[in-house]
N, C-alpha and C positions, 0 to 999 in steps of 0.2 A: 260246345255243340256243334255239330257239323250237319246241317240241312240234307248234306248230300246222302243220308241216312233214309232221306223219306224217298230216293231214287232207289236204293241197292233194295229196298223194299217192295217196292212196284216192279222192277226188273224181276225180284224172283217170283213174285206172284203171278208175272203174264209168264215166266218162262213154264213154271208148272203146269198153267193153262194150255201151252203150246204143246207141251213135253205129253199131257193126256191124251193126245191124237197123235199117236206114233207115225212115222214116216211123212211124206210131203203132203202139205195140205194148202190151199187157196185160203187168202184173208180178204174179208169185203169190209170196208169199214165205213163209218159214217164219215162225210164229209169235214164235220166239225172236230172230229177227232183225230185227224190226219197229223196236223202240228203239234198239239200237246203229245201224240206218240211219238212223233218224230223225236222231239224234244227230250223226251224220257228215257225211250231205247233206240229210237234209229232204225235204219233198214237192215244194216250189218245184224245188228242182234237177232231181227226177225230170220232173216235168211239162216245164219247159225242154228235156229230151233225149228226150223223144216219148212218154213213157209218161200212156196215155189212163187207164186203171181201173187200180186196185191192190187185190188181193185177198189173203187169208190162206189157206194151204193147211189144209183140213182133211178127217178122217180121213171116207171114205164119200161124197164130195163126187164125183159121178160127172160131170158137165158144168158147164163155166162159162161166162156168154156173155162176147160180147165180141169185138175184131177180131180178124184173122185172122192175126195174130203175136203171139205168146207166150213170156213169158221167165220161168222157174223159177230164183229165187234162195233156194237152200235148203242146210241143212248134207247134208254126205254120210253118212246113215245109211241102212241096208239099207229100212227100214221106210218112209222118206218116199218111195224110190225106188218101193218096191209101190205107194204111194196115186198118185204122178204117172202111174205104166204103167198101173194101172186107168182113171185119168184118162182119158189120150190113147186108149184103145182104147174107150172107152166113147163119146168123140166121134167118134173113126174110124167106128166100127159104125152112129151114127145119120147119118153121111153130111157130116159138117163138114169144111170143109178149111181147115186152120190149120197154120203152121211153128211148131216149138217149140225153145225154147232152153233147155239145163238148164244154170245157172252153179252151180257146188259154191262153197259158202265152208266153210274157207278153200282149201281145194284139192279136186284130183281124187283118189279112190279107185278102184282096179281093179275092188275087188267093187260097186261102184254100176253099171258099164259091165255088169258081168256080169250083175247081175238084170236091168236094161233087155233085153240079149240075150235073157234067158230068158223074157222077158215078151212079148217079138216086138215090140218098140217100138223098138228102138236104130235101124233105117232111116228111122225118123220125126224123130228129134230130133238136133241139137247139142249138144256137151257142151262146156264152157270151166269156167274157175275164176275165184274174186274174192278174191286174199289178202287178208281183212277181219281184219287182227293187229292190234295195239296200236293204240288209238285214244285221243287226249287226252279225259281227263274234267273236267281242271283245269290250269292251270300245272307241277301237280308229279305229277300221277296218269295214270297210263297202265292202260288195263284189255283184256284180251282178250274178256272178256265169255264166257268157257267155262267155267260152274258145273260140267258134267259131267267135265271133266278130273279132279277132285277121286275120284270112284268110279271113274272110267275106269282111273285109274293105281293109288292107293293101295288101292283094294279088289279090283278085277278084275284088276290088274297089265297092263293093255292098255296097251302103250306109244306106240299111233297116233298118239295125240294131242302125246306131247314132240316130234313132226317141227315140230308147227305152233309150239310154243314157241319151238324153236330158230330157226327160219325168220325169226319177229319180233324175234329177237335180231341175225340177220344182216343184215337188212333194215334195221334201226335203225341198224346202224355203218355201212351203206351210206350214211345220210343224214348221220351226225354222226362218221364216223371210229372206228376201230377201237380198242376201250377196252383199254388198257394192263396195268390190275389187274383180277384178274379172282378171286373167292372161291367157293368151291361149300359149299355146307352140305348134306349129305344123297345117299341113292342115286339121287334122280330128280333132282336138280341137276347132280351128275358125269355123268351120261348126257347131258342136257341140253346140255351143256360140251363132251363128246365129237361129240356129233351137230352142234353150231353148226361147231368146227372142221372140220369132215369137208365140209358144207356149204358156208364158205369156200374150202376148198383144190380143192371141184369147181367152183367161181364161175367163170364166165369174166372177170367184172368184177375185174382183178386193181392196178385204180387205187386207191390209199389217199388220202384225205383227213386230214388233221390232226384228231386226237381232240378232240372237243368234252366228252366224259364221263372223266374219270380212272380211275375204279374202279368195278365192278360186285359187287353180293352176288346170287347165287342162290339162294331158302334153300324146302327143302321144307317144307308143310304140317306133315308129322308130325312134324317137329323140336320141335313147341310146340301142342299140344292145350288146353293150360291157358288161353291167352289167350281162345280162341274160347270155353270154357265157361264165363270168367268174365262175370257181368251187367257191360253197360257201363255207364261213369259218365260219359264227353263227351258234350256235347249232339249231335254229329253219331252218334255209335254209337247213342245211343238214338233217336234221331231214325230209323235204318236199321231199328233191330230193331222201334220201333213202328208206324212206316207204311210201310219198306220203300222205299230209293230206287233208283231203276233208272237208270242209265246217266245217274246225275248230276241226275236229276228226281225231286220227291216230289210225291204228290197228297195235301195237306193234308183231303181229304174225309174225314169222320168217319160218313157216312150209311150205310156200311155195303153199298152197293150194287155197290163197285167199280168207277162210271163216272167218270172225272176230268173234270173241267169245265176249262176256261181258267181262272175264276177260283179252283181250289184247286189249279191247277198251279204249280210254282215251279221253276225250273233253279237248281242249289245249286252255284255255282263261286266263285271268291276276286275275281270281279269285283263280287259283289254286297259292300258295305261292311258291313253290317250281318252277313250271315252270316258273312265273314271273322274278326269279331272273338269271335263266339260258339261257333263251330264245334268246337273243339277247349279250350274250355273245361269243367272241372268241372261236372255239372248244377247244383249249388247256387251257382253264382257266374254264372248265366247270368240270372236275374231281375233281378238289381241293374243290370247294364248294360240289359236291354231297358226297365227302369223310367226309368232317367238318359236314353237314348235318346229313349224316349216325351215326358221334359220338354223334351228341347232341340229334337225336332222342333216342339213346340208353341209353343215361345219364339220360332222364327223364323216360324212360322205367325202368329204374334199382330202380326209387325211390321207387317201391312198396316192394323193400326189407327192407327198413327203415319205413316202415308203423307201426303202433303198433296196433293200436286201430281199428275196426270194422267199426267205423264211417269213419276213414280217409281212409279204403280198398274202402269202398261204396263210397265216394266223388271220388275217382282215377278211379274206374271201369265207374261210371256215368259219368265224365264230361272229364278225359284225355286219357283214353285206347282206346275207339273206335276212336277217332281222331287220337292218334300215329298210331294205326294200317291203317287207311286210308294214313297216310303220309308216312309211309314205305310202304305200297304197291306202292304208288307213285314213291316213291323214288329208288325202284326195278325195275319198269319200267323205269325208266330215266337210269339208269346205265346198265342196257339190252340193251336199245339202243344206248347207247354210245357204248358199247361192239360192237354192231352188224355194226354199223358205222366204225370201226376203222380195223374188219375182212373186211368189205366191200373193204375199201380204200387199202386194204393190197393185195387184189387181182389186183387191178389196180397197175400201176408206179405212186403211189401218189406223192410222193416228187418229180419226174421229171416231172410230169406233172405241177405242181403249180410254178415250175422251167421255165419253158417253157411260160408258162401264162405270168409271172412277165418280161421274157425278151421280148416276144411281144409288152405286153402294155409299156413298157420304151423304145422299139425301138432300142435295141441290141441284139445280137449274134442271126442273122434272118437265116443265113445257118445253125445251128444248130438246131434252131428250125424246120426248115423244113424239117431237117432229122429225127427229132421225130417224127413228125405227120407220114411223108411217111413211114417209120418203122410200124409205129401202123397200118396203113390201110394194109400195106403188112403182118402184124401177124394176122391180121381179130382181133384187140379188138374189143369191140359192136360198132356197127356203128353210132350211137349219138355221142358215144363220139369222134369218130375219126371226125365227122361233125362240133362239139362243134370247138374243136382247128384249125380246117381248116377254119372256120366261125370266131374266132377272129383274126386269121393271116391275113384273108382278109381285115376284118375292120381296124384293127391298121396299115397296111399296105395301105391303102386307096386303094383295090384292088392288084390282084395279076399281075405278068408280064403274057401276054399271052402266055408264054414258060410255066411257072410253072403252070399257069391256066387247061393248057391242059394236062402236067404232072399228075397232081395231079387228075382231073377227070378221064385220063385213067386209072390208079392207082385204084382210087375206083371203077369204074366201073367194072374193073377185077374181084376186090375184093369182092364185094357186090352185083353186077347184074345191067344188062344195064335198067331195069325200072327206075334206079336213073338219067336216062337222064332228066327224069321230074324232079327229084328234084334239078339237077344243075339249071333246066330251073327256077323252083320257086324259089330257093335262090337269082338265080341274079334278077329277079323281083323286089324282096324285098328289094334288095340292099348289102344283108348279104354278098353273096361270088358273086364278081365280077372280073373281068378282067378290066386293066387299058387302058385306050384308050387316045391318043394324048398326050396332056397337063398334064393331071390327074398324069401323071405318072413323070412330072418335080419337082424336088426337089426346086426349086425354087420359086411354088407357094407356098405362104404364105397363101393367103385369100380363102377360098373354092370357085371353080369356079362356077357360077352359075344353069351351066347346070348339075350338079352332085350334089347329096347328100352324095355320099359316100367316098368324098375327103375331110370330115371334121372333122376326128379326130385329127390329129396332130394338125390344128389350134384350137380346140376345148381345146385341152389338154395344147397348149401352152400360151393361154389367159386366162381359170381356172385354172391351175396347178392341172390337175386331177390326174396326176401320182407324187407323191409325190417324192422330191428329194432324191437320195440315203442317202444323209447326215442325215434326218429327222428320227429319232427312234423313232418308234410306237411303245408304252408299251401296248401291247394287254391286258395286266390284271388291267391296269386303263387307257384306251385310252383318248386321251386327241385329238385328230383326227378322223374324221370320215372313214376315209380311213381304220380302224382296220377293217371293215366287210371284206377287203380281205388281210387281213394281211399287209394294207400299201400298197398296189400295185397299189389299183386304187379307185378312190371317184365316185361314181355313179351320172352321169352328171345330170339328173333330181333334183336330191338331193340338187347338187351345185349350180343350179339355183334357186331351191326354195330358198335356203340360201341366195345365192347374192341379190336377187330382194327384200328379206324381209328388208335384212341389208342397202341397197340402199334405200329404199321407191320409186324407179323410175326403168325405163329401161335406163336410162341415162349411157353412157358408155357400153351397152350390143347390141349395133345396130348390130354391127359386128357378133357377138355371135346368136343373132336371125335370123338372114338371114343362116347363118349356122345350124341351128335346125328346119328349115322349116317355121319360121316367129314365132312372139312372139308378142300378142296382148293385150293391158291393158284397162283396164276400171276402173278408179278410183276415186271412188266419196269421201272415208275420208280419208287426209293423216294422215299416219301410225307414222307421227315423225321418230325418228330413233332407229333401233331397237338394231344396233349395239353398239351405243354409253354407253350403260352400261348392263353388265351381266344381262339378264332378261327384263322384258319392262316395267320398271317404268316411262319411257318416255311416253307411250301411253296415250291420253286423254283416248280414249274409250275401255273399257276392253275386249270389244267382238273381237276386233282385234289382241287378243293373241289367238283368237281360229282360224286356218287355217285348210282350207280342200284340199288336195291334189288328183287330180280323177287320174288316170291312165287310158286312152284309148288303150285296146289293151290288158291290163294285167302288172303285176308288181311282183316283186321278193320279198321275205321274209328278201333277205338282203335289200333292198331298202327302205322296210319296219323300220328293223332295224336302217338303216342312219337317216331315217326321224325321229325316234325314240330318235336318239342320240343328233339330232339337237333341238327337240325339249326339251330335259333336258339341254342343252347348253342355250338356251335362256328364257328359262323359259317361254314356250308358251304352248299351246295345239296343236297338229297335230293329225286330223284327216284324215285317209288314207281312199280312196275309189278306187275301181279297177273294171273292167269288170272282172277280174279272177285273181287268183293267179296261178302265172305260174313258171317251171323251164326251164332251156335251153332244158332239154329234152322233155318237154310236148310241149314246142313252135314248136322244130325241129318236132316234130312227127306230128305236124297237115301239114308241108308240105314236108313230107317225102313221097315219092309214094311207094306203097305196092301192091304187088300182089294180096293178098285174101281182100282189101278193093272192 
């Protein structure tokens, strides 16, 4: 199966939309749609289909110059509709004659039409939708690029965007066949599964093609908050945390002005041989590869000194020189990236932070960990850095004692401002930073109490061995255990669950784990035999059962993607990761942190 089929479908749909308005037109984009659209179709495609000028929709814009036809390609938000209505009214009042089309991404929502009606511009516009749903960032990675789903669903209990997730899965199955074995982990995932089934039943297209994906896991983000809160240790995850990778593109510019140039931008995919070799490595093992690669390229480049004939020189220039220069440029970028990561970490107490995290995960030296976090708050280290450690402490301790919670909260508010009362409220609502209540504080309770999700860390660790024992040495150069992604300190819970269910080929023995994770539901139509009996999947009757889709509802990290790639190699299966967005601890926490300027 080729995931690029999704791109082809999106291109066709967008082409139809653009062609529906003949001749030249202007395109006004939502700011957060620019990068996904550039990745899916690109500027050249838009120009070829009659787009004359591109604009970004901004607050307060009263008018825009351009031709007599305009398309707004925007997210269906009430605020955006108000901006557009104000702009159209302003242009009509100034006597401009123009036709308007509003294309909502990924779907039309009734409230948007109501706002346009109330603003008195509904008669001047036509409305359409463009289902920009899952699109490939790499050969094993799909994204919705909907980071707002996390706060929308998990914080605000708004289920609106679940329709988009379900729709993306229905459309995926139209392309690659109905997936026979489905597992959902968490409340939201079960809702998506039920909605997906309802949409499939209502669909007029009853034609079923042979399935190309054998198994699918849909996993709620709130099943595991530990993974995002741990400091990433793989190269790709560190790049994302340090530079921010957007739609698979990184800007290596460190000048601080935020302006990307062609020389500093790089597309990170598996087509880049150097990047493929280092992206999932532990950071301590990246420099050795880059050094060896630099020597290899230099040796190839030195071949020119041994060329004796004009023909050999011509062949070298035509076939090898350009490729060598391209690889050399990429190598320089990655070496510069590594150096910048190291400089960034040197500015923080990196070694002590890692040690503190490992102690919290193992449940040892708790007082020392609390002292380190408290000192960081008093020193006013970056707000999100302090908050990440505080959240990790709370999760691993299954909530803080009332005394400690109040002490940390008071210190944080004094250090960073009293608007963060809202931040603490949000984190408590999410179950990330909580205080212990009654029986939840009792060390005798092994099973997670039914009334609280926050008390499951120790139980899940005990049942699934998420934190490897100290006696188990993890080889970071040639890892044999998936926990290498956090230097052997932790195995991401979603990845462990995927591995366990695939190996067991059932949920037998995972009933208590399922309850602790908010519920595991399964629909198994094809028996997978035993994935764990032989390395690889030689016992599988249907080869499509070796193709597994893991869909994260609420976002996933590059650390978890690296872990799933490791499992994929370990069992000789193909794992495709789909997510509503790629997140880091900072982007996740930034969504719930209260800021005065918002």
